[in-house]
N, C-alpha and C positions, 0 to 999 in steps of 0.2 A: 328470465328468458322465456320468450313465447314458444310454445310447443311447435316443433317442426311438422308441417303437413306432410304426410307420407307421399312422396313422389318417386321413390325408388324402393323396389321390393326384392328381397332375397327369396327366390322361389325354389331353389334347389341347393343342396349342400352335401358333398360326399368327400371321402378321404380314402387313402390306402391304409393298410395296417402299418403300425409304427414298428420298424425293425431296429434292433440294437446295432450300433456301429460295428461293422464287420460281420453282421449276422444275416437276417432274412433277406435284405436288399443289397448285400455286399457287392454285387456285380451290376447293379442298376444305376444308371445315371439319372440326374435330376429331371431331365426332360421325359424320360420314360415313366417315372413315377407320377409326375404332374399331369401328363397327357392322359393317363388312365383315369385319374380322379376327375379331370375336366370332362372327359367324354361321358363318364357315368353321370355327372351332374347335369350335363346337357340333355342326356336321355331322359332323366327324371323330369326335366323342365319341358320336355317335348319340343326341344329346339335342336338345330343342327349346328355343327361347328361353323358353317358358312354364315350363320346368323350373328356370330360374335363380332362386334364392331371394334372392341378394344380389349386388351388383356393386361392385367396388372398382377405381378408376382412379387411376393416377399421372399428374399433369400439372403443368407448371411455368409455363406462360405464359398460360393462358386466364383464370384468375380465376373466382370463384364456384364452382359445383359442376357441372362439365361431365359428370360421371358420370351424373347424372340424365337429361340430354338424350341421352347415348349409350345408356342403357338403353332409353329410349322409342323411339329411332330403330331400335334393333336388334330391337324387338318384345318386350322383356321385359315381364312383367306390371306394370301400374301400381302394384301393391302391393309390388313388389320394392324394398327399400331400395337406394340407391346413394349412394356418397360418394367424394370425391376426396382424394387424398393429395398434398401438395407437399413433397418433400424434394429438389427440383431433379432432378439426373440420377439420383438413387437412387429416385425416386418410383415407377417401374414395378416394380422389384424389391421395394420396400417394400409395394406393393399386393398383390403375389403372396404375400409372407410373411404379410400380414394375412389374406388369404383362407384360407391354410392354417390359421392360428390359429382363424379363425371355424369352420372345419369340425372341427378337433380339439377345440374347446370344446363342440361339439354345437349351436351356434347355427344351423347350416344344413347341408344335405346336398349342395347344389350351389351353388358360388360361382364366378362369372366374375371374372377380374382381369387387370390388365396396365397398359400405359401407352399414352398417345396424345398426340401433339403436332402442331400445325399452326402453325408459326411464320409461315408465309406469310399466314395469315388471323387470327392472334391479335391481340388489342387491343394498341395501342402503349402502352408505359409510359415516361413521361418524368419526369425529375427536376424538382422544383419550383424555379423560378428564385429566386436570392437577391435579385434586384432587377429593376426594370422594364427595365434595359438588358441583362440576361443572356438569351441565347437558350436555351430548354430543349434538352436533349440526351437521347439514348437511354441507358438504364441497361443496360450490356452486361456480363453476368456472365462471358462468355467471356474478356474481356480479363484479369481478375484471375486466372482459372484458368491462363491461359497465362503470366502473370507468375510464378505459383507453380511451374509446370513449368520455366520458365527458371531459377529458383533451384535447383530439383532437378537440372537438367542441369549447372549450374555446380558444385554441391557434389559430384556424382557423377562429374564430369569426362567427361560424355557429350557427345562432340563433335558438331558439325553434320554431319560426314561420316557418323558412326555413325548418327545419327538419320535422315538421308536414305536411307541404305542399308536401314535397318529398314523405313521407310515404303514404299519401293519393293518390298521383299520381301512386305510385307503386302498391297499392291495386287495383286501377282502371285498370291499365295495365294488372294485373293478371286476373281480371274478364273478360277483353276484349278478352283475348286469349282463353276463354272457359275453363279455369282451367287446361290447359296443358293436356287435356285428351289423346292426341296422345302418351304421354310419359307413361301413367299410365296403369298398369294391375290391375283390380279390384280383391280384395280378395274374394268378393261375388258379385253376379249379382244384385247390388243395386246402385242407383244413388250416394249415399253418399260415396261409395267405389271408385268412379271414379273421385273424386274431392278433392283437398286439403282442409282440414277441416277449416283452418283459413280463406279461401275465403268466407265461409258461414257467417262470422261475418261482416256484411256490415257497418262498422263505417263511420259516417259522419264527416265532417270537425269540426263541433261544438263539437262533442263527443270527438274527438282526442284532441282538444284544452283544454277541461275541465279536462283531466286526470292529476293526480298528478305526479310530477317528482319523480324518484327513490331516488335522493339525494337532501337534503335540501340546502338552501343558494345558490340560483341561478342555481340549476340543470335544465337541459334541456331534458334529456332522460326520456321517459315514456314507458308504455306498448303499446302505440299507434305508436311510432316511432322507436321501436326496433323489432328485429326478434324473434318471439316466438319459444321456443324449442318444440320438439315433437318426434314422432315415425315414422319410415319409412325405406325403403331400396331401393337402386339403384344399378344396376348391368350392366356390359358390358361384351362382349365376344371379346377377342383379339386372332387373329390367325396369323400364319406365312405366308410368301409369298407362299409357296407350297400349304398350305391349302386354302389360298385365291384363288389361281388359280383353284383348284379342285372345289370350290364352285361357280365358274363362275364369279369371280371378282365383287362382289356386291359393291354398294356404301359404302365407309368407311371413317373413320377419321384416320389420321396418326399423330404421334407426330413429330413436327418440332423442338421443343426445350422445356426445362423446367428448373426451378431454384427454390431453396429454400434458405431462409435466416432467420436470427434472428434480432430483433430490440432491441435497447438499452432500458434499464428501463426508463419508462416515455413516451416512444413512441411506445408502443406495438401495438397500432391500426394502425400504419403506415406500419407494416410488409408486408401486401399484396402488397402495392404499391412499396415497396422496392424490393420485389421479382420480380415484373414485370420489374423494372428498371434493375435488374441484368440479367434477361432473355434477355432484349433488347441488353445489352452489349455483350451477347454471340452470337447474330445473326450476319450474314454477310450482304449481300445485301438485304436479305429478310426483314430487319428492316424497309425498306422504303415502303413495300407493305401495303396497308390499311387492317386493321382487320375488318371483317364484323360484328362480334358480340363479345362484351366483357361481360363475366358473372362473377360477383363477389359474393361470398358467404358471404354476409355482416352481421355483428351483429346489425347494426343500420343505420338509415338514415344519421347520422353524418359521419360515416365511409364511406358510399357510396358516399356522396357528396364530401368528401375530396379526396377519391381515384379518382373519375371521374375528378375533377378539377386539381389535381396534374399531372395526366397523359394526360390531354387535350383530353379526349375522347368525341366525339360527343354524345349528349344526346340520339339520336335515335339509337345509336349502343351500348348502355350501359344498361344491364339488361332489355331488351325490354319486357320481360314477367313479370316484377315486382320484380324479385329476391326473396331472402329469406324474405324480408319484406312482400311480398304478399303471399308466399306459406308456410313459416315456415322453421325452421332450425334444423333438427334432428341430431345435433352434428356430430358424426363420419361419418354418411351417407350423410351429407349436401353437402360436396364438391364433392361427387360422383354424387349427384343430378345435380350439375352444368354441369358435363360432359354429362349426359343424356339429359339435356336441350340443350346443344350445338349440340349434335347429331341430335335431333329432329328438331332444327331450321335450321341447315345447310344441312341436308340430307333428312329428312323425309317430308319436306314441298312440295316436287314435283317440286321445282324450284331450284334444286341444281346446283351449278357452280363449275367446276373443279378448284382446287387450292385456294378456298376461305379459309380464316383464321378465326379461332375462339379462343379466349383466355379464359381460366379458371383460376381464382385466388381465394385464400382463406387465411384467417388468422387462427391462432390456439392459444389456451390458452397458455400463457407464452411468448407471443411476437414473434411468428413464422409466416412466410409467405411462401406459395408455389404457383407457377404459372406455367402454361403449355400452349404452343401454339400448336394448332392442325390445320391440313390442310385437306380439303376434297380431296378424291381420287376417281375419277370416270373413267370408261372405255371410 
């Protein structure tokens, strides 16, 4: 594959704090969360909501087209098209990649994109009863994802002890980064609004070890070594080369390559790693360049360990801020959070290096994987 010339630039990336379902954001609708993150990203980019020509949102729980409501709430022009992508937890990353393609194709000069999820206020989805005597139940995608991770752990001989130790280390890494405050726009001027809620639950090793497994008969996954679901939004601003020049060529991320794939039944949790392998095949000489940071939107410690080991990623370059295990996983927004995290780590740290690579990867319900390789662009 010939290297893509950078014609689309991510010049700003912000997110809300991630709240646990029924917690921090329990009364906030998806448009309220996303509008706040979008307005903060536009301020960072020195752009106005009126400059946004298209909006792409990833969402897995709302139904309909929440992107349109988000756009209007954020003050975007009524003439700006807005649409929603649902590829479950890959939705946010897919939305960002779609925005990049819109700019690269020349369809727009300024596109806002990301993910937003409010499980606390989303409509309930129930299974249709088979008969009048059957009580409807929730359709919970998370259960089947954990079942796939349990299978992955069994195949890879990833023990409960190893998973618990990894999860504890992830939470400690998240706390050590200060809760990723540089990424977050607070909904209100309160300390709790500037920190991911899950980080406030300081579980100790003994507490994690005492938790009961989700599945009986040798199960290893628990609420302590899996990523909690929640509410939150993450947004980026993508601009064309002409707009980038007008804005004075600020530090940016550019897409180098991306790939998506599906995994065979029984191996659903391997999809993120398979997407990365597919991405590597598409690269030319850039495949030999070291990747500074790998960010996986993981469902569990088992999946994170298997992904890291299969791809031979150095531990210090893999989810250095703790990943979703430390911060939470707001479904359709979670893979957009990964891109915001990459942006902050590679560009907002004050120690940016031109040409550094950062990898974002995620799985999605149904055995899908999406991966994208980004490169820092500095003047």
